[in-house]
C-alpha positions as a Python dict, from the first residue, in 0.01 Angstrom:
ca = {
    (1, 'M'): (0, 0, 0),
    (2, 'R'): (226, 293, 75),
    (3, 'L'): (361, 530, -187),
    (4, 'L'): (666, 749, -151),
    (5, 'L'): (608, 1061, -357),
    (6, 'T'): (877, 1313, -443),
    (7, 'T'): (831, 1679, -530),
    (8, 'A'): (1015, 2010, -502),
    (9, 'Q'): (1124, 2120, -157),
    (10, 'G'): (884, 2375, -16),
    (11, 'I'): (569, 2270, -204),
    (12, 'E'): (490, 1954, -6),
    (13, 'D'): (164, 2102, 124),
    (14, 'I'): (51, 2190, -228),
    (15, 'A'): (137, 1842, -353),
    (16, 'K'): (-52, 1695, -56),
    (17, 'K'): (-361, 1895, -145),
    (18, 'E'): (-342, 1774, -505),
    (19, 'I'): (-301, 1410, -398),
    (20, 'M'): (-601, 1433, -166),
    (21, 'E'): (-811, 1573, -451),
    (22, 'L'): (-694, 1298, -689),
    (23, 'L'): (-724, 1001, -454),
    (24, 'K'): (-1022, 1126, -250),
    (25, 'E'): (-1162, 860, -13),
    (26, 'N'): (-895, 609, -116),
    (27, 'T'): (-639, 792, 97),
    (28, 'V'): (-575, 654, 445),
    (29, 'T'): (-294, 887, 553),
    (30, 'I'): (-60, 1141, 396),
    (31, 'Q'): (258, 1230, 578),
    (32, 'E'): (454, 1535, 469),
    (33, 'K'): (833, 1522, 505),
    (34, 'P'): (871, 1167, 647),
    (35, 'F'): (1177, 1148, 875),
    (36, 'N'): (1189, 1529, 828),
    (37, 'V'): (1300, 1484, 466),
    (38, 'E'): (1191, 1776, 249),
    (39, 'G'): (1042, 1713, -93),
    (40, 'R'): (887, 1380, 13),
    (41, 'L'): (538, 1258, 102),
    (42, 'L'): (444, 913, 230),
    (43, 'V'): (92, 813, 133),
    (44, 'E'): (-103, 509, 245),
    (45, 'V'): (-391, 410, 17),
    (46, 'K'): (-672, 158, 51),
    (47, 'E'): (-673, -151, -167),
    (48, 'T'): (-930, -71, -434),
    (49, 'F'): (-1074, -274, -721),
    (50, 'Y'): (-1263, -197, -1039),
    (51, 'T'): (-1439, -406, -1304),
    (52, 'D'): (-1286, -395, -1651),
    (53, 'E'): (-1469, -405, -1984),
    (54, 'K'): (-1475, -787, -1973),
    (55, 'G'): (-1629, -795, -1629),
    (56, 'R'): (-1308, -897, -1453),
    (57, 'K'): (-1218, -762, -1110),
    (58, 'R'): (-892, -569, -1127),
    (59, 'P'): (-682, -388, -864),
    (60, 'F'): (-672, -11, -914),
    (61, 'E'): (-317, 101, -998),
    (62, 'F'): (-270, 412, -786),
    (63, 'A'): (91, 462, -895),
    (64, 'T'): (-3, 463, -1262),
    (65, 'Y'): (-291, 700, -1195),
    (66, 'L'): (-70, 951, -1013),
    (67, 'N'): (198, 932, -1282),
    (68, 'E'): (-66, 1025, -1539),
    (69, 'K'): (-263, 1286, -1344),
    (70, 'S'): (-34, 1470, -1103),
    (71, 'K'): (96, 1815, -1190),
    (72, 'T'): (318, 1868, -884),
    (73, 'L'): (496, 1535, -833),
    (74, 'H'): (837, 1430, -961),
    (75, 'R'): (830, 1057, -882),
    (76, 'V'): (584, 793, -767),
    (77, 'I'): (755, 512, -578),
    (78, 'I'): (586, 205, -432),
    (79, 'E'): (743, 173, -89),
    (80, 'I'): (918, -153, -7),
    (81, 'A'): (1067, -34, 321),
    (82, 'S'): (1194, 274, 500),
    (83, 'H'): (1423, 309, 798),
    (84, 'E'): (1615, 565, 998),
    (85, 'F'): (1983, 477, 1035),
    (86, 'K'): (2086, 674, 1342),
    (87, 'G'): (2445, 794, 1324),
    (88, 'I'): (2510, 672, 968),
    (89, 'T'): (2638, 1012, 859),
    (90, 'E'): (2934, 976, 1095),
    (91, 'E'): (3020, 611, 1037),
    (92, 'N'): (3310, 479, 832),
    (93, 'P'): (3217, 354, 485),
    (94, 'E'): (3242, -17, 565),
    (95, 'K'): (3012, 0, 866),
    (96, 'A'): (2758, 230, 696),
    (97, 'L'): (2732, 6, 389),
    (98, 'K'): (2712, -308, 603),
    (99, 'R'): (2411, -167, 789),
    (100, 'I'): (2232, -88, 462),
    (101, 'E'): (2312, -429, 316),
    (102, 'E'): (2197, -621, 623),
    (103, 'F'): (1875, -421, 636),
    (104, 'T'): (1800, -476, 267),
    (105, 'V'): (1877, -848, 253),
    (106, 'N'): (1614, -914, 521),
    (107, 'I'): (1338, -737, 327),
    (108, 'P'): (1100, -965, 130),
    (109, 'V'): (1175, -791, -200),
    (110, 'E'): (1042, -1094, -389),
    (111, 'R'): (693, -958, -318),
    (112, 'F'): (774, -660, -539),
    (113, 'I'): (1031, -788, -791),
    (114, 'K'): (966, -1085, -1019),
    (115, 'V'): (1270, -1310, -1036),
    (116, 'T'): (1193, -1374, -1404),
    (117, 'E'): (1224, -1002, -1492),
    (118, 'S'): (1531, -781, -1496),
    (119, 'F'): (1597, -515, -1234),
    (120, 'A'): (1839, -233, -1161),
    (121, 'V'): (1900, -12, -861),
    (122, 'R'): (1900, 365, -898),
    (123, 'A'): (2045, 529, -587),
    (124, 'F'): (2013, 885, -458),
    (125, 'R'): (2209, 1029, -167),
    (126, 'K'): (2188, 1368, 0),
    (127, 'G'): (2363, 1488, 312),
    (128, 'E'): (2703, 1447, 475),
    (129, 'H'): (2805, 1082, 438),
    (130, 'T'): (3124, 883, 402),
    (131, 'I'): (2961, 677, 125),
    (132, 'T'): (2841, 764, -225),
    (133, 'S'): (2528, 689, -424),
    (134, 'V'): (2735, 443, -630),
    (135, 'D'): (2824, 258, -309),
    (136, 'I'): (2458, 242, -209),
    (137, 'A'): (2350, 112, -550),
    (138, 'R'): (2617, -158, -532),
    (139, 'V'): (2531, -296, -186),
    (140, 'V'): (2154, -268, -232),
    (141, 'G'): (2180, -438, -570),
    (142, 'K'): (2389, -719, -417),
    (143, 'A'): (2145, -765, -128),
    (144, 'I'): (1847, -787, -363),
    (145, 'F'): (2032, -1025, -595),
    (146, 'D'): (2127, -1250, -303),
    (147, 'R'): (1769, -1248, -174),
    (148, 'L'): (1617, -1332, -512),
    (149, 'S'): (1880, -1601, -572),
    (150, 'R'): (1710, -1807, -302),
    (151, 'I'): (1409, -1860, -529),
    (152, 'G'): (1550, -1836, -880),
    (153, 'S'): (1802, -1676, -1110),
    (154, 'P'): (1767, -1296, -1089),
    (155, 'I'): (1848, -1082, -1392),
    (156, 'V'): (2034, -752, -1367),
    (157, 'N'): (2000, -503, -1652),
    (158, 'L'): (2146, -164, -1571),
    (159, 'D'): (2042, 4, -1896),
    (160, 'H'): (1689, -117, -1965),
    (161, 'P'): (1551, -291, -1657),
    (162, 'S'): (1193, -415, -1631),
    (163, 'T'): (1188, -298, -1269),
    (164, 'I'): (1368, 6, -1129),
    (165, 'V'): (1446, -14, -759),
    (166, 'R'): (1494, 328, -601),
    (167, 'A'): (1725, 348, -298),
    (168, 'E'): (1748, 687, -127),
    (169, 'L'): (1967, 786, 165),
    (170, 'I'): (1886, 1138, 278),
    (171, 'N'): (2078, 1230, 593),
    (172, 'E'): (1981, 939, 821),
    (173, 'A'): (1660, 836, 638),
    (174, 'F'): (1668, 539, 402),
    (175, 'F'): (1388, 468, 152),
    (176, 'L'): (1363, 162, -71),
    (177, 'G'): (1092, 121, -332),
    (178, 'I'): (985, 43, -687),
    (179, 'D'): (1019, 355, -901),
    (180, 'T'): (712, 351, -1125),
    (181, 'T'): (803, 681, -1291),
    (182, 'G'): (1118, 559, -1463),
    (183, 'D'): (1446, 734, -1532),
    (184, 'H'): (1286, 1068, -1628),
    (185, 'S'): (1118, 1279, -1362),
    (186, 'L'): (756, 1382, -1415),
    (187, 'H'): (855, 1748, -1407),
    (188, 'R'): (1030, 1696, -1744),
    (189, 'R'): (722, 1747, -1957),
    (190, 'P'): (703, 1578, -2299),
    (191, 'W'): (592, 1905, -2457),
    (192, 'R'): (922, 2080, -2379),
    (193, 'V'): (1099, 2099, -2715),
    (194, 'Y'): (1274, 2428, -2640),
    (195, 'D'): (1476, 2483, -2323),
    (196, 'H'): (1528, 2827, -2177),
    (197, 'P'): (1869, 2837, -2002),
    (198, 'A'): (1690, 2886, -1669),
    (199, 'H'): (1348, 2732, -1728),
    (200, 'L'): (1115, 2662, -1440),
    (201, 'K'): (1018, 2310, -1340),
    (202, 'A'): (658, 2242, -1437),
    (203, 'S'): (583, 2114, -1086),
    (204, 'I'): (685, 2449, -938),
    (205, 'A'): (492, 2637, -1207),
    (206, 'N'): (177, 2457, -1095),
    (207, 'A'): (254, 2531, -732),
    (208, 'L'): (280, 2902, -813),
    (209, 'I'): (-53, 2887, -997),
    (210, 'E'): (-208, 2729, -688),
    (211, 'L'): (-60, 2997, -463),
    (212, 'A'): (-210, 3265, -687),
    (213, 'E'): (-554, 3106, -648),
    (214, 'V'): (-618, 3183, -1012),
    (215, 'E'): (-989, 3212, -1089),
    (216, 'D'): (-1113, 3055, -1411),
    (217, 'G'): (-1223, 3315, -1661),
    (218, 'A'): (-997, 3588, -1525),
    (219, 'S'): (-704, 3741, -1713),
    (220, 'F'): (-353, 3611, -1649),
    (221, 'I'): (-2, 3716, -1749),
    (222, 'D'): (350, 3586, -1712),
    (223, 'P'): (552, 3905, -1777),
    (224, 'F'): (885, 3720, -1801),
    (225, 'C'): (752, 3406, -1966),
    (226, 'G'): (1079, 3266, -2103),
    (227, 'S'): (998, 2933, -2265),
    (228, 'G'): (636, 2954, -2154),
    (229, 'T'): (622, 2697, -1873),
    (230, 'I'): (373, 2879, -1650),
    (231, 'P'): (123, 2988, -1922),
    (232, 'I'): (140, 2643, -2085),
    (233, 'E'): (75, 2458, -1760),
    (234, 'L'): (-217, 2691, -1687),
    (235, 'A'): (-363, 2633, -2034),
    (236, 'L'): (-325, 2256, -1993),
    (237, 'R'): (-555, 2279, -1691),
    (238, 'G'): (-834, 2383, -1926),
    (239, 'Y'): (-824, 2744, -1806),
    (240, 'Q'): (-1084, 2953, -1986),
    (241, 'G'): (-955, 3306, -1921),
    (242, 'R'): (-714, 3519, -2117),
    (243, 'I'): (-353, 3395, -2089),
    (244, 'I'): (-69, 3628, -2191),
    (245, 'C'): (293, 3528, -2238),
    (246, 'L'): (513, 3840, -2243),
    (247, 'E'): (880, 3800, -2328),
    (248, 'K'): (1148, 4053, -2423),
    (249, 'F'): (1368, 3823, -2631),
    (250, 'A'): (1240, 3689, -2965),
    (251, 'K'): (1443, 3369, -2933),
    (252, 'H'): (1272, 3270, -2610),
    (253, 'L'): (928, 3384, -2727),
    (254, 'N'): (962, 3167, -3036),
    (255, 'G'): (1069, 2883, -2808),
    (256, 'A'): (757, 2937, -2596),
    (257, 'K'): (545, 2918, -2910),
    (258, 'M'): (715, 2591, -3007),
    (259, 'N'): (646, 2448, -2662),
    (260, 'A'): (284, 2561, -2672),
    (261, 'L'): (240, 2396, -3012),
    (262, 'A'): (388, 2073, -2878),
    (263, 'A'): (154, 2091, -2578),
    (264, 'G'): (-149, 2153, -2799),
    (265, 'V'): (-238, 2487, -2636),
    (266, 'F'): (-94, 2738, -2884),
    (267, 'D'): (-437, 2887, -2962),
    (268, 'K'): (-511, 2940, -2590),
    (269, 'I'): (-218, 3176, -2526),
    (270, 'E'): (-141, 3528, -2649),
    (271, 'F'): (230, 3573, -2721),
    (272, 'I'): (361, 3928, -2695),
    (273, 'K'): (718, 4041, -2756),
    (274, 'G'): (772, 4317, -2507),
    (275, 'D'): (958, 4454, -2207),
    (276, 'A'): (799, 4395, -1864),
    (277, 'R'): (940, 4732, -1754),
    (278, 'R'): (677, 4886, -1984),
    (279, 'L'): (399, 4646, -1889),
    (280, 'S'): (118, 4902, -1905),
    (281, 'K'): (200, 4954, -2272),
    (282, 'Y'): (76, 4603, -2350),
    (283, 'V'): (-214, 4553, -2105),
    (284, 'D'): (-454, 4798, -1947),
    (285, 'E'): (-532, 4564, -1661),
    (286, 'V'): (-479, 4202, -1563),
    (287, 'D'): (-622, 3998, -1276),
    (288, 'F'): (-331, 3765, -1202),
    (289, 'A'): (44, 3778, -1269),
    (290, 'V'): (277, 3485, -1201),
    (291, 'S'): (641, 3472, -1300),
    (292, 'N'): (989, 3338, -1241),
    (293, 'L'): (1171, 3671, -1220),
    (294, 'P'): (1509, 3722, -1390),
    (295, 'Y'): (1806, 3642, -1169),
    (296, 'G'): (2141, 3468, -1212),
    (297, 'L'): (2167, 3323, -1563),
    (298, 'K'): (1850, 3499, -1671),
    (299, 'I'): (1977, 3849, -1611),
    (300, 'G'): (2347, 3848, -1702),
    (301, 'R'): (2466, 4124, -1467),
    (302, 'K'): (2322, 4106, -1116),
    (303, 'S'): (2381, 4479, -1071),
    (304, 'M'): (2086, 4535, -1308),
    (305, 'I'): (1837, 4352, -1086),
    (306, 'P'): (1733, 4626, -838),
    (307, 'S'): (1653, 4871, -1117),
    (308, 'L'): (1472, 4606, -1320),
    (309, 'Y'): (1256, 4502, -1026),
    (310, 'E'): (1175, 4862, -931),
    (311, 'R'): (1060, 4951, -1282),
    (312, 'F'): (867, 4627, -1328),
    (313, 'F'): (674, 4645, -1000),
    (314, 'D'): (599, 5012, -1061),
    (315, 'E'): (441, 4911, -1394),
    (316, 'L'): (267, 4613, -1234),
    (317, 'S'): (103, 4842, -978),
    (318, 'K'): (-74, 5021, -1266),
    (319, 'V'): (-240, 4708, -1405),
    (320, 'L'): (-266, 4429, -1145),
    (321, 'Q'): (-619, 4385, -1012),
    (322, 'K'): (-597, 4084, -779),
    (323, 'R'): (-282, 3882, -701),
    (324, 'G'): (70, 3823, -817),
    (325, 'V'): (314, 3541, -737),
    (326, 'F'): (687, 3574, -801),
    (327, 'I'): (1003, 3378, -726),
    (328, 'T'): (1362, 3498, -718),
    (329, 'T'): (1689, 3452, -534),
    (330, 'E'): (1712, 3829, -485),
    (331, 'K'): (1525, 3875, -157),
    (332, 'E'): (1640, 4227, -73),
    (333, 'A'): (1577, 4364, -422),
    (334, 'I'): (1227, 4223, -459),
    (335, 'E'): (1110, 4323, -111),
    (336, 'K'): (1232, 4680, -163),
    (337, 'A'): (1056, 4701, -500),
    (338, 'I'): (731, 4558, -362),
    (339, 'E'): (731, 4793, -64),
    (340, 'E'): (803, 5105, -267),
    (341, 'V'): (493, 5071, -486),
    (342, 'G'): (260, 4976, -201),
    (343, 'F'): (193, 4609, -265),
    (344, 'K'): (122, 4389, 37),
    (345, 'I'): (300, 4055, 84),
    (346, 'T'): (28, 3808, 183),
    (347, 'H'): (236, 3491, 175),
    (348, 'Y'): (605, 3398, 171),
    (349, 'R'): (790, 3068, 144),
    (350, 'I'): (1117, 2920, 20),
    (351, 'I'): (1113, 2665, -262),
    (352, 'G'): (1398, 2444, -378),
    (353, 'H'): (1467, 2482, -749),
    (354, 'G'): (1771, 2363, -943),
    (355, 'G'): (1993, 2346, -637),
    (356, 'L'): (1888, 2696, -526),
    (357, 'R'): (1657, 2812, -248),
    (358, 'V'): (1430, 3066, -415),
    (359, 'H'): (1215, 3319, -234),
    (360, 'T'): (847, 3303, -321),
    (361, 'Y'): (604, 3592, -271),
    (362, 'V'): (230, 3628, -306),
    (363, 'I'): (132, 3994, -331),
    (364, 'S'): (-187, 4192, -368),
}
């Protein structure tokens, strides 16, 4: 079996590490960025069985397991087929759609979709194409319907299907599979009852925690905690150290408390209303600091950013003992602030978040 896994662009290696730890010896291969598509992993797993409580031999459901256990994935898709359509980005709509339809109709989808159960196609398209995701859903749906019609009477239910077929066309790469995650991405955590206007995806929050190499039992702070995504995800890992959620605005801090209550980790986090520009007022020292820094919607006026970053990192230099991890769109402002107080950048990468390419820094 092969699984197509989706995650945020730029954290594929972190997701790969997590998958290897979860699946262990059941993993045959893990390919990052198949067909050079960012935010995707293609995993081949061994067929594995277990004995249930009644002594019956059952196949192990890897997709279900990853949906339940992963902290960095967005979707778990059982691959039906994948293909590279050379030149499809330049073709006229009729020819492009015809190629996709002819490819799909020759795939034995009946091995994955029961003709007695309803199905629907959810399409995703990214890149420069002459066709739309609606076009793709239409022709793929028709091809599957025609194929299944050879053996029975297929049922289409666009609103509440038993089986969701995921069709993705990303540049010239085409992926077709059974979406086991459903219509809501895994990064949309069930505990989120309050939304900050620029909240961080939980998958990226976990990636930042991994980059910080947070040591259990150490002290941790998110100095711009917003709705609490990073501290909550850390607490949900069973972290035993001190976790501090610092937020300037009462509305967001109350929202973080609501989220922590919903997640069942309220008593594991300290909530402090305070300004990160006066960080040393609230903590004498802290081992790790991880945060989604204010930018864009979070800051209001971008002209305030350089001063904010300078004052914050100056305060951080007084208390940080080990490592910090920060993301922002403001590359020049953060690098100047880091350099001025003497921090060293030990790692840098770009991560895709909410349609933006954010700069990610690990400092010590």
